[in-house]
C-alpha positions in Angstrom: -14.9 -1.4 25.2 -13.3 -2.8 21.8 -12.7 -0.2 19.0 -15.8 -1.4 16.9 -18.3 -0.6 19.6 -16.6 2.5 20.6 -16.5 3.4 16.6 -20.0 2.2 16.5 -21.1 4.5 19.5 -19.3 7.7 18.1 -21.2 7.0 14.6 -24.8 6.7 16.5 -24.5 10.6 16.4 -25.6 10.1 12.8 -29.1 9.3 14.3 -29.1 13.2 15.7 -27.9 14.5 12.0 -30.5 12.5 9.9 -33.0 14.6 8.0 -31.0 17.6 8.8 -27.7 16.3 7.0 -27.1 13.7 4.1 -25.5 10.7 4.6 -22.5 11.5 3.0 -21.9 14.8 5.5 -22.2 12.9 8.5 -18.2 12.2 8.7 -17.9 16.4 8.6 -19.3 16.4 11.9 -18.3 13.0 13.4 -14.4 13.3 12.5 -13.7 16.7 13.9 -15.6 16.2 17.2 -14.1 12.9 17.5 -10.5 14.6 17.2 -11.6 17.3 19.3 -12.9 15.0 22.2 -9.6 13.1 21.9 -7.2 16.4 22.3 -9.5 17.7 25.3 -9.3 14.5 27.1 -5.5 14.3 26.5 -4.7 17.7 27.9 -7.7 17.5 31.2 -4.9 16.5 33.4 -2.4 19.5 32.9 -5.3 21.9 32.0 -4.7 24.0 35.2 -0.7 24.2 35.0 -0.7 25.0 31.4 -3.3 28.2 32.3 -1.3 29.3 35.2 2.1 29.4 32.8 0.1 31.1 30.3 -1.2 33.9 32.6 2.4 34.6 34.1 4.4 34.6 30.9 1.8 36.9 29.2 1.7 39.3 32.3 5.7 39.2 31.6 5.0 39.7 28.2 7.5 37.0 26.6 6.6 34.2 24.6 4.6 31.9 26.6 4.3 28.9 24.0 7.3 26.8 25.0 6.4 27.1 28.9 2.8 26.3 28.1 3.7 23.3 26.0 5.9 21.9 28.7 3.6 22.6 31.5 0.9 20.8 29.3 3.3 17.6 28.9 2.1 17.5 25.2 3.4 18.6 21.6 0.7 20.9 21.8 -1.3 22.9 24.1 -4.8 25.1 24.6 -4.7 28.5 26.3 -8.5 28.7 26.7 -9.8 28.6 30.0 -12.7 26.8 28.7 -13.1 22.7 27.9 -15.6 20.9 26.4 -17.6 20.0 30.0 -17.4 24.2 30.6 -18.9 24.9 27.2 -21.6 22.5 27.5 -22.8 24.8 30.3 -23.1 27.6 28.7 -26.1 26.7 25.9 -26.7 30.3 25.0 -23.2 31.0 23.7 -22.0 27.5 22.4 -21.0 28.0 18.8 -18.9 31.0 19.8 -17.6 29.4 23.0 -16.5 26.5 20.8 -14.9 28.6 18.4 -13.1 30.5 20.8 -11.7 27.2 22.2 -10.6 26.2 18.9 -8.6 29.3 18.4 -7.0 28.7 22.1 -5.0 25.9 20.8 -1.6 26.1 19.1 -1.1 26.3 15.8 -0.6 22.7 14.6 -4.2 21.8 16.1 -5.9 24.9 14.5 -4.3 23.7 11.2 -6.3 20.2 11.8 -10.0 21.9 12.5 -8.9 24.0 9.5 -8.8 21.2 7.4 -12.1 19.8 8.7 -13.8 22.9 7.8 -15.1 22.9 11.6 -16.1 26.8 11.7 -18.7 26.0 8.4 -19.8 22.5 10.3 -20.5 24.5 13.7 -23.0 27.0 11.5 -25.0 24.7 10.3 -25.4 22.5 13.8 -25.7 25.7 15.4 -28.8 26.7 12.7 -30.7 23.4 12.7 -30.8 23.7 16.5 -28.2 20.1 16.6 -25.0 21.9 18.0 -26.2 20.9 21.7 -27.0 17.2 21.3 -24.3 16.7 19.2 -22.0 18.2 21.6 -23.3 16.6 24.8 -23.2 13.1 23.5 -19.3 13.9 22.8 -18.5 15.5 25.9 -21.1 13.2 28.5 -20.9 9.7 26.4 -17.4 9.6 25.5 -14.0 9.0 27.9 -11.0 8.8 25.0 -8.5 9.7 27.4 -5.3 7.7 26.5 -5.9 5.9 29.7 -9.1 4.6 28.6 -8.5 4.5 24.8 -4.9 4.0 24.2 -3.6 5.1 20.7 -3.2 2.1 19.1 -7.0 1.6 19.3 -7.8 5.1 18.7 -6.1 4.6 15.4 -8.2 1.7 14.6 -11.5 3.8 16.0 -10.7 6.7 13.0 -9.9 4.2 10.5 -13.4 2.5 11.3 -15.2 5.9 11.2 -13.6 6.9 7.8 -14.6 3.4 6.5 -18.4 4.1 7.2 -17.8 7.5 6.0 -16.4 6.6 2.9 -19.4 3.8 2.3 -21.6 6.9 2.7 -20.0 9.3 0.4 -19.5 6.4 -2.2 -15.8 6.8 -1.7 -12.9 4.5 -2.0 -12.0 3.5 1.6 -9.0 1.8 0.6 -7.6 5.1 -0.5 -7.8 6.2 3.2 -6.2 3.2 5.2 -4.5 -0.3 4.9 -5.5 -3.2 7.4 -3.7 -3.4 10.2 -2.2 -6.7 9.3 -1.2 -6.3 6.3 0.7 -3.0 7.8 2.1 -5.6 10.8 3.5 -7.7 8.0 4.9 -4.9 6.3 6.5 -3.4 9.3 7.6 -6.8 10.0 9.6 -7.1 6.7 10.8 -3.7 6.5 12.6 -4.0 10.0 13.5 -8.2 9.8 17.4 -7.3 8.3 17.9 -4.4 11.2 16.4 -5.7 14.4 20.2 -5.9 15.8 20.9 -2.5 14.8 17.5 -1.3 15.7 18.2 -2.5 19.7 21.3 -0.4 20.5 20.4 2.3 23.2 19.5 5.9 21.8 19.2 4.9 18.3 17.3 7.4 16.0 15.7 6.5 12.7 13.4 8.5 10.4 10.4 6.9 8.5 8.1 8.1 5.5 5.1 7.4 4.1 3.7 9.4 0.7 0.5 8.5 1.2 0.2 8.4 5.1 -4.0 8.2 5.2 -4.7 8.4 8.9 -1.3 7.3 9.9 -1.7 3.9 10.2 1.8 2.8 8.9 3.6 5.2 10.3 1.6 4.3 13.6 2.5 0.4 13.6 6.1 1.4 12.8 6.7 3.2 15.7 4.8 1.0 18.0 7.2 -2.0 16.4 10.4 0.0 17.1 9.2 0.6 20.6 8.9 -3.0 21.4 12.7 -3.5 20.1 13.8 -0.8 22.2 12.2 1.5 24.4 14.8 3.7 24.4 14.7 4.3 20.5 13.3 7.0 18.3 11.6 6.8 14.9 10.8 10.2 13.6 7.8 10.1 11.1 7.2 12.1 8.4 4.3 11.7 5.7 2.3 13.3 3.1 -1.9 13.2 2.8 -4.0 14.4 0.0 -7.0 14.0 1.6 -8.4 16.8 4.2 -10.2 14.3 6.7 -7.2 12.0 6.7 -4.4 14.6 7.0 -6.3 15.9 9.9 -6.7 12.7 11.5 -3.1 11.9 10.9 -1.4 14.6 12.1 -3.8 14.8 15.8 -2.6 11.4 15.8 1.2 12.6 15.6 0.7 15.1 17.8 -0.9 12.9 21.1 2.0 11.0 20.3 4.8 13.3 20.8 5.9 13.5 17.6 6.8 16.6 15.1 3.2 17.2 13.8 5.0 19.8 11.2 6.7 16.8 9.6 2.8 15.4 8.4 2.4 17.6 5.0 -1.2 18.2 3.4 -1.1 18.2 -0.1 -0.6 16.0 -3.5 2.9 14.0 -3.2 3.3 13.5 -6.9 2.9 17.6 -8.0 3.9 19.0 -4.8 6.5 17.1 -3.1 6.1 17.9 0.7 9.6 17.1 1.6 11.9 17.8 -1.0 15.5 17.0 -0.7 14.9 15.0 2.3 16.1 11.2 2.5 14.7 8.5 5.0 15.8 5.3 6.8 12.5 3.6 5.9 9.6 4.1 3.7 6.0 2.7 3.9 3.4 3.2 1.2 -0.1 2.0 0.2 -0.7 4.0 -3.0 -3.9 3.7 -4.9 -4.8 1.1 -6.9 -5.7 1.7 -10.2 -6.2 5.4 -10.2 -5.2 7.8 -13.2 -2.8 10.6 -12.8 -4.2 12.6 -15.3 -4.8 15.5 -13.0 -1.1 15.8 -12.3 0.1 15.1 -15.7 1.6 18.2 -16.7 3.6 18.6 -13.6 4.8 15.1 -13.8 5.6 14.9 -17.2 7.9 18.6 -16.9 9.9 17.0 -14.4 10.4 13.9 -16.0 11.6 15.6 -19.0 13.6 18.6 -17.7 15.2 16.8 -14.8 15.6 13.3 -16.1 17.1 11.3 -13.7 17.9 13.8 -11.1 14.4 14.4 -11.1 11.9 11.7 -8.9 10.7 10.3 -12.4 13.3 9.6 -14.3 13.4 6.0 -15.3 10.1 6.2 -17.3 6.3 7.1 -17.0 3.7 4.6 -16.5 0.2 4.8 -18.5 -2.0 7.6 -17.6 -4.8 5.0 -15.9 -2.3 4.0 -13.3 0.1 6.1 -11.3 1.1 3.7 -8.5 4.6 3.1 -9.8 4.8 6.9 -9.8 4.7 6.5 -6.2 7.4 3.8 -6.2 10.1 6.1 -8.1 9.0 9.0 -5.6 10.0 6.8 -3.0 13.5 5.7 -4.6 14.0 9.2 -5.0 14.1 9.6 -1.1 16.4 7.0 -0.6 19.6 7.5 1.4 22.8 6.5 -0.6 23.9 2.9 0.3 27.2 4.5 1.8 25.5 7.1 4.3 23.2 3.3 5.3 21.1 3.1 2.7 17.2 2.8 2.9 14.6 -0.1 3.3 10.8 0.2 1.3 7.8 -1.5 1.7 5.0 -0.4 -0.7 1.6 -2.1 -1.8 0.7 -2.4 -5.5 -1.7 -4.5 -7.6 -0.8 -6.9 -10.3 -0.3 -4.6 -12.9 3.4 -2.9 -12.1 4.9 -6.6 -12.2 4.0 -7.2 -15.7 1.9 -4.4 -17.4 3.7 -2.6 -20.6 6.2 -4.3 -23.4 9.9 -4.1 -23.9 10.4 0.1 -23.8 7.5 0.8 -22.2 7.5 3.2 -19.4 6.5 0.5 -17.0 9.3 -1.6 -18.1 11.7 0.9 -18.1 10.8 1.5 -14.5 11.2 -2.5 -13.9 14.2 -2.2 -15.7 15.9 0.5 -13.4 14.7 -1.8 -10.3 16.4 -4.9 -11.2 19.4 -3.7 -13.4 20.5 -1.4 -10.0 19.6 -4.6 -8.2 16.8 -2.9 -5.8 14.5 -5.2 -5.3 15.1 -7.7 -2.4 11.7 -9.4 -2.4 7.7 -9.5 -3.7 5.3 -11.0 -1.5 1.9 -11.9 -3.3 -1.0 -11.8 -0.5 -4.3 -13.2 -0.7 -7.4 -11.4 -2.4 -10.1 -9.8 -0.8 -7.7 -8.6 2.0 -8.4 -4.7 1.6 -11.7 -2.9 2.1 -12.3 -1.5 -1.3 -11.2 -4.3 -4.0 -10.9 -8.2 -4.0 -8.0 -7.9 -6.6 -4.3 -9.9 -5.6 -2.3 -7.2 -4.2 1.6 -7.4 -3.8 4.0 -6.0 -1.1 7.5 -5.1 -2.7 10.3 -4.9 -0.4 13.0 -2.5 -2.0 16.8 -1.8 -0.5 19.7 -0.2 -1.8 21.5 -1.9 0.9 21.3 -5.9 0.2 22.8 -8.4 2.1 25.6 -10.0 0.2 23.9 -13.4 -0.2 20.8 -11.5 -1.4 22.8 -9.6 -4.1 22.0 -10.0 -7.5 18.9 -11.9 -6.7 15.2 -11.6 -5.9 13.1 -13.4 -3.6 9.3 -14.2 -4.2 6.6 -15.8 -1.8 3.2 -16.6 -2.8 1.4 -16.4 0.7 -2.0 -15.9 -1.3 -3.0 -19.1 0.3 -2.2 -17.8 4.0 -5.1 -16.2 5.5 -8.3 -17.1 7.7 -11.6 -16.3 6.6 -13.3 -13.0 8.8 -16.6 -13.9 10.8 -18.2 -10.5 9.2 -16.7 -9.2 5.5 -15.8 -5.3 5.7 -16.9 -3.9 2.5 -14.8 -6.2 0.2 -12.4 -7.6 2.9 -13.2 -11.1 3.8 -9.7 -12.2 4.5 -7.4 -11.4 7.4 -3.8 -12.5 8.0 -3.2 -14.4 10.8 -0.5 -13.9 13.8 1.3 -17.5 12.4 0.7 -16.3 8.8 2.6 -12.9 9.3 5.0 -14.9 11.6 5.9 -17.8 8.5 5.9 -15.2 5.7 8.6 -13.2 8.0 10.8 -16.2 8.5 10.3 -16.7 4.7 12.0 -13.7 4.0 14.2 -13.2 7.1 15.7 -16.9 6.3 16.3 -16.2 2.4 14.6 -19.3 2.0 13.0 -21.5 -0.6 10.2 -23.5 0.7 7.1 -25.5 -0.1 3.7 -25.6 1.5 2.2 -29.0 2.3 -1.9 -28.8 1.3 -3.9 -31.4 3.2 -7.0 -32.4 1.3 -9.8 -34.8 2.7 -11.6 -37.8 0.7 -14.1 -35.3 -0.8 -11.3 -32.9 -2.3 -11.6 -30.4 0.0 -8.6 -28.2 1.5 -8.5 -29.1 5.1 -5.0 -27.4 6.1 -1.6 -25.6 5.0 1.5 -25.7 6.5 4.4 -24.2 5.4 7.3 -27.1 5.3 10.4 -25.1 7.0 13.2 -27.6 8.1 11.8 -27.9 11.8 8.2 -28.7 10.4 7.1 -32.3 10.0 5.1 -32.9 6.6 1.4 -33.7 7.5 0.0 -37.3 6.9 -2.8 -37.7 4.4 -6.5 -38.2 5.9 -7.9 -41.5 5.1 -9.1 -41.1 1.6 -7.4 -37.8 1.2 -4.0 -36.7 0.2 -1.4 -34.2 0.5 -0.4 -31.8 -2.3 3.2 -29.9 -2.3 3.4 -26.3 -4.1 6.6 -24.1 -4.2 5.8 -20.7 -1.6 9.1 -19.1 -1.8 11.4 -19.1 -4.5 15.0 -17.3 -5.5 15.5 -15.6 -8.8 18.2 -13.9 -10.4 17.6 -10.3 -11.7 18.4 -11.1 -14.9 15.6 -14.2 -15.3 13.2 -11.4 -15.4 14.7 -9.4 -18.3 14.2 -10.3 -22.1 15.1 -9.1 -25.6 12.6 -8.1 -28.0 13.8 -8.6 -31.7 12.0 -7.7 -34.9 11.8 -10.4 -37.1 11.5 -9.8 -40.8 10.4 -11.9 -43.7 10.7 -10.5 -47.6 8.1 -9.1 -49.7 7.6 -11.2 -52.6 6.3 -10.1 -55.9 3.4 -11.9 -58.2 6.1 -14.7 -58.6 7.5 -15.4 -55.3 10.7 -13.6 -56.3 11.7 -11.4 -53.4 11.5 -7.7 -53.9 14.3 -5.2 -53.2 14.5 -2.0 -52.5 15.0 0.8 -55.1 16.3 3.7 -52.6 17.3 5.0 -49.7 19.9 3.1 -47.2 18.5 -0.2 -48.4 18.7 0.1 -52.1 19.6 -3.1 -53.6 18.4 -4.6 -49.9 15.5 -7.6 -50.0 12.3 -5.1 -49.0 10.2 -6.6 -45.6 7.0 -7.3 -46.2 5.0 -5.3 -43.2 2.4 -7.8 -43.4 4.8 -11.0 -42.0 6.2 -8.8 -39.4 6.9 -10.4 -35.9 8.5 -10.3 -32.5 10.2 -12.6 -30.2 10.8 -12.2 -26.9 14.5 -13.5 -25.7 15.5 -14.6 -22.7 18.8 -12.1 -21.1 21.0 -15.2 -20.3 20.1 -16.2 -23.9 22.2 -15.7 -26.9 20.0 -13.9 -29.6 21.6 -15.5 -32.6 21.5 -18.7 -30.9 18.1 -18.7 -30.1 17.0 -17.4 -33.5 18.7 -20.0 -35.2 17.0 -22.9 -33.1 13.3 -21.3 -32.6 12.7 -19.1 -35.6 15.2 -20.1 -38.7 13.8 -23.8 -39.1 10.6 -22.8 -39.6 10.7 -19.8 -41.7 14.4 -20.1 -43.1 14.0 -16.8 -45.3 13.4 -14.4 -41.6 16.0 -12.3 -40.4 16.7 -10.0 -37.6 16.1 -6.3 -37.6 19.3 -5.2 -36.8 18.4 -1.7 -36.9 16.0 -1.6 -33.8 18.7 -1.6 -31.3 18.4 -1.2 -27.4 18.6 2.7 -26.8 21.1 1.3 -24.0 23.7 -0.9 -24.9 22.8 -0.6 -28.7 22.7 -4.2 -29.3 19.7 -5.3 -31.6 16.3 -6.1 -30.1 14.6 -3.6 -27.2 15.4 -4.9 -23.5 12.3 -5.1 -21.3 11.8 -6.7 -17.5 8.6 -8.5 -16.2 7.9 -10.1 -13.2 5.4 -13.2 -14.1 4.8 -14.0 -10.2 1.9 -16.5 -11.3 3.8 -18.3 -13.5 6.7 -18.8 -10.9 4.4 -20.9 -8.9 2.1 -22.4 -11.3 1.7 -26.2 -10.5 0.5 -28.7 -13.4 -2.1 -30.8 -12.0 -3.4 -33.2 -14.6 -6.6 -33.9 -15.7 -8.7 -36.6 -14.2 -8.9 -39.9 -16.3 -11.9 -40.1 -18.3 -13.6 -43.2 -16.7 -13.5 -41.2 -13.2 -15.2 -38.4 -15.4 -17.6 -40.6 -17.1 -18.7 -42.3 -13.5 -19.5 -39.3 -12.3 -21.6 -38.1 -14.9 -23.3 -40.8 -14.6 -24.0 -40.7 -10.7 -25.2 -37.0 -11.6 -27.5 -38.0 -14.7 -29.2 -40.8 -12.4 -30.0 -38.8 -10.1 -31.5 -36.2 -11.9 -33.4 -38.9 -13.8 -34.8 -40.5 -10.5 -36.0 -37.0 -9.4 -38.0 -36.4 -12.7 -39.5 -40.1 -12.0 -40.3 -39.3 -8.7 -42.0 -35.8 -9.9 -44.2 -37.7 -12.7 -45.0 -40.9 -10.3 
């Protein structure tokens, strides 16, 4: 049974709940029962051994936990003599036995069901006379043992259930999880520079996700490393705000043998769950365009009080979008380069690329990233890739250990045309990355290549194929009456190409006779007074001399203008404020000349003749 069929089977429990529970409450029942059944199935084969160890060590008056855990063969255990099939056989005490069974779990598992507020759910089901029916549905109809449903498939099931729950709750599903093929791409890009190192025996690395959701990114990263090297170990760390997602993530990590204590509940921005820790790899898909007003007090206090020794020293973005705060949080978790450094993969919307002029919080954050040579690559993804939004998204690859040939440079990859349409849309998600798309993007980044893409267009102007033109790929031939269009798909730019200096251009205030007015007081006494109504600004590329630019672009048009040298950059003290933006689309724009007028006229004539014929046919 595939994950969609399995999740549909699980979600069919909603048929029992209808009437007694509101649609947005279905998940509060279905999610914890799914987790409980999964844990119950995982522990079933070793249940008897664990109970023997529990009784023996408890009788001797010694701590039984490590012995029971070893007998269970997991990082968690249950010392209750019950399991779900046995509980189902005692209908009269079903609620009490379920509560007792939950209390028999180890602390980490009890924390999971506390986050689900499971006792309250059990009370509601009991009062509605639904508790037996729901428990029976999960116990008799579902085998969730890892031999029947592996961890990868179970992760997809949890995410599909969360998506349904979010739709019912009118919540944002994208805040909970990321499409698996996007995670696969990010993990490939994150590990690509280290494949050789990660294949060494006994290698141990750490990975962190500050917006862990259900743990999908952490799980895929762990699976990827296991494929590279079965003896390697990846210790995972995460933090998650949403209670249901946190509980699922923690349960998933427990089953996989990870230390579930590394998964922390809470708001990453206001209450860092892993203070002082540094990680080898980091992944994140923070919420897009979500304001951070709720944590503004704590964030501003850290920015102003700790400066660059805190997480938010470079600057603060506007309150309406906090995604760059998560990026700065990740920067604070990077290992120093001399200790091996770190690599980060983060999904952001288009706003962090260009929002905010010179001197703004966003520009200062980009300045910090580029002037410290931390941006390795940015990959533009297709639209309609996420479940809750159709906007353009970008994967940023950040590192403080660039290869020598990458230093001082940023690679831009436009993968917006690399997708395949889904047979069935899921929310706003209508497109997905295929295996070949992931392979092409990874090859472009891994090879640090500049490349073009060939687009094959048929005689009707319809696109029929796209091919990335690597050296070993032949250029496709145009179909009869069609053509092949070439567009850039990967470019390499120097960091300073994204920088500019905003200078203030002043012009004199003039009296009724047209004479310049002089200032009569202050430090500018005797100097020409500026006319604020004529004040303007110019953005001068960092690669160009300000005076040269001014003399060429401004002076010939307004000979009385001058640069306001009092408005200087706070870092270098030179006139003008330094800013940075990454105009991604501009670098990949290809001008196409408009069609000939005769061609347009001929097309219009065909259309009008057809309309005329239709009208004549109706009036005949």
